[in-house]
C-alpha positions as CSV (number, residue, x, y, z in Angstrom):
1,M,52.1,-28.5,38.4
2,S,52.8,-32.1,39.5
3,A,56.4,-33.5,39.6
4,P,57.6,-36.1,36.6
5,L,57.5,-39.3,36.8
6,A,60.4,-41.1,38.1
7,V,60.9,-44.4,36.2
8,P,63.9,-46.6,37.5
9,G,66.3,-47.4,35.0
10,L,65.4,-44.6,32.4
11,E,66.5,-41.1,32.5
12,R,65.0,-37.7,31.1
13,K,65.9,-36.2,27.9
14,K,68.0,-33.4,29.2
15,E,68.0,-30.5,26.5
16,P,71.4,-29.6,24.4
17,N,73.1,-26.8,25.8
18,P,76.6,-26.4,23.5
19,F,76.9,-22.9,24.9
20,N,76.7,-23.9,28.6
21,Y,74.4,-21.3,29.2
22,T,73.4,-21.0,32.9
23,E,69.6,-21.3,33.5
24,D,69.1,-17.6,33.6
25,Q,70.5,-17.5,30.1
26,K,68.5,-20.3,28.8
27,T,65.5,-18.5,30.2
28,E,66.3,-15.2,28.8
29,R,67.2,-17.1,25.4
30,K,63.5,-18.6,25.1
31,L,62.2,-15.0,25.8
32,A,64.5,-13.5,22.8
33,L,63.8,-16.2,20.3
34,K,59.8,-15.8,21.3
35,T,60.3,-12.2,20.6
36,M,61.9,-12.6,17.5
37,K,59.4,-14.9,16.6
38,E,56.6,-12.5,16.9
39,L,58.4,-9.6,15.0
40,W,59.5,-11.8,12.1
41,P,57.1,-15.0,11.8
42,T,58.1,-16.3,8.3
43,V,61.6,-16.8,9.5
44,N,63.0,-20.4,10.1
45,D,63.3,-21.1,13.8
46,L,66.4,-22.9,13.1
47,W,67.8,-19.6,11.7
48,M,66.6,-17.2,14.6
49,E,68.6,-19.8,16.9
50,W,71.9,-19.5,14.8
51,V,71.7,-15.6,15.1
52,Y,70.9,-15.4,18.6
53,D,74.1,-17.8,19.5
54,L,76.0,-15.7,17.1
55,C,75.3,-12.7,18.3
56,K,75.4,-13.7,22.1
57,N,78.9,-15.5,21.6
58,T,80.9,-13.3,19.4
59,P,82.9,-10.5,20.6
60,E,81.3,-7.1,19.7
61,D,84.1,-5.9,17.5
62,K,83.7,-9.1,15.5
63,L,79.8,-8.4,15.3
64,K,80.7,-5.0,14.0
65,V,83.1,-6.2,11.5
66,I,80.3,-8.9,10.2
67,M,77.8,-6.0,10.2
68,E,80.2,-3.7,8.3
69,N,80.6,-6.3,5.5
70,C,77.3,-7.4,5.2
71,D,76.5,-3.7,4.0
72,T,79.9,-2.9,1.8
73,I,80.8,-6.6,0.4
74,P,78.3,-7.8,-2.4
75,T,76.6,-11.8,-2.1
76,R,77.8,-14.1,-4.6
77,H,74.3,-15.8,-4.0
78,F,71.3,-15.2,-5.9
79,T,67.6,-16.3,-6.1
80,A,67.1,-18.2,-9.4
81,N,64.7,-15.6,-10.4
82,D,67.2,-12.7,-9.9
83,P,68.1,-11.5,-13.4
84,R,71.8,-11.4,-11.6
85,S,71.9,-14.9,-10.9
86,E,73.4,-17.4,-13.4
87,L,70.5,-19.6,-12.9
88,Y,68.1,-16.9,-13.8
89,E,67.9,-18.0,-18.0
90,E,67.6,-21.6,-16.9
91,A,64.8,-21.0,-14.4
92,Q,62.9,-18.8,-17.1
93,R,63.3,-21.6,-19.7
94,Q,62.0,-24.4,-16.7
95,Q,59.0,-22.2,-16.0
96,V,57.9,-21.8,-19.7
97,E,58.1,-25.4,-20.7
98,S,56.5,-26.2,-17.3
99,V,53.7,-24.2,-18.5
100,D,53.7,-25.6,-21.6
101,S,53.4,-29.3,-20.7
102,W,50.6,-28.4,-18.5
103,K,48.7,-27.0,-21.2
104,Q,49.8,-30.3,-23.2
105,R,48.6,-32.5,-20.5
106,K,45.2,-30.9,-20.0
107,K,44.7,-31.2,-24.0
108,N,45.4,-34.7,-24.0
109,Y,43.1,-35.3,-21.0
110,V,40.1,-33.1,-22.6
111,H,41.0,-35.0,-26.2
112,N,41.0,-38.6,-24.4
113,S,38.3,-38.2,-22.3
114,K,35.6,-36.9,-25.1
115,T,37.0,-40.0,-27.5
116,Q,36.0,-42.6,-24.6
């Protein structure tokens, strides 16, 4: 590979390193993120970076407490299509309304196009 072009007065952009990883640690991180991406392709890249940094920079005993809490404490957050969610009724109503409004728009379109 050729050396990067040096322009006087312009500095190259430096990769952010908030956890002060060494070059070896950065390489290990890139490899781990690549492996995670292959294992879970639908997960957001930023979330994978957060998980890696959390696991790498948190003491082992605190990680165990976090994992135990994930298994024992029920979540307060549910998706809108989950019946346990407070948004479930509203999501169902909006879905029905959107289907009905689509049918009405289609009916009006067909009716208006025939009269023209």
